[in-house]
C-alpha positions as semicolon CSV with decimal commas, in nm:
position;residue;x (nm);y (nm);z (nm)
1;M;13,094;12,624;11,027
2;E;13,125;12,237;11,036
3;D;13,340;12,067;10,760
4;K;13,161;11,844;10,535
5;P;13,295;11,516;10,398
6;N;13,398;11,572;10,001
7;D;13,182;11,266;9,920
8;R;12,834;11,325;10,028
9;L;12,475;11,336;9,911
10;D;12,307;11,680;9,974
11;I;11,944;11,688;10,020
12;A;11,725;12,017;10,022
13;I;11,354;12,015;10,096
14;V;11,142;12,314;10,045
15;I;10,775;12,319;10,124
16;Q;10,577;12,584;9,967
17;S;10,199;12,686;10,007
18;G;9,972;12,546;9,737
19;E;9,916;12,882;9,591
20;T;10,279;12,933;9,505
21;K;10,376;12,814;9,147
22;N;10,748;12,695;9,087
23;D;10,883;12,599;8,767
24;G;10,546;12,521;8,620
25;I;10,442;12,305;8,908
26;E;10,069;12,419;9,013
27;D;9,859;12,312;9,276
28;D;9,591;12,069;9,190
29;G;9,383;12,145;9,489
30;T;9,456;11,798;9,655
31;D;9,697;11,955;9,905
32;D;9,788;12,262;10,058
33;E;10,151;12,248;10,024
34;I;10,401;12,149;9,730
35;R;10,706;11,982;9,828
36;I;11,037;12,017;9,625
37;M;11,339;11,805;9,676
38;T;11,688;11,862;9,534
39;L;11,945;11,570;9,561
40;T;12,280;11,715;9,468
41;A;12,578;11,459;9,432
42;Q;12,939;11,564;9,586
43;G;13,219;11,356;9,489
44;G;13,259;11,062;9,247
45;P;13,113;10,767;9,467
46;W;12,766;10,977;9,525
47;E;12,769;11,083;9,149
48;R;12,733;10,725;9,067
49;R;12,499;10,637;9,337
50;L;12,281;10,917;9,205
51;A;12,287;10,816;8,851
52;T;12,207;10,465;8,926
53;I;11,901;10,572;9,145
54;I;11,795;10,812;8,846
55;D;11,865;10,547;8,570
56;E;11,664;10,259;8,781
57;G;11,377;10,495;8,793
58;Y;11,335;10,525;9,183
59;L;11,284;10,881;9,165
60;D;10,975;10,839;8,928
61;D;10,754;10,751;9,219
62;L;10,839;11,069;9,404
63;I;10,723;11,283;9,100
64;L;10,340;11,337;9,124
């Protein structure tokens, strides 16, 4: 197992078939897949950066 830096941004992307429902997200018939991205800040610098990204609305464009 490789060592990870203490200050980092972990990104997980999960692709599910359109028939799968997850946390109330339903397929609207426009695509075959649902993509869910989770950002997890590790350490103070990334916590501040992620908070700024959220506060400035940069993630709003990703939520469809």
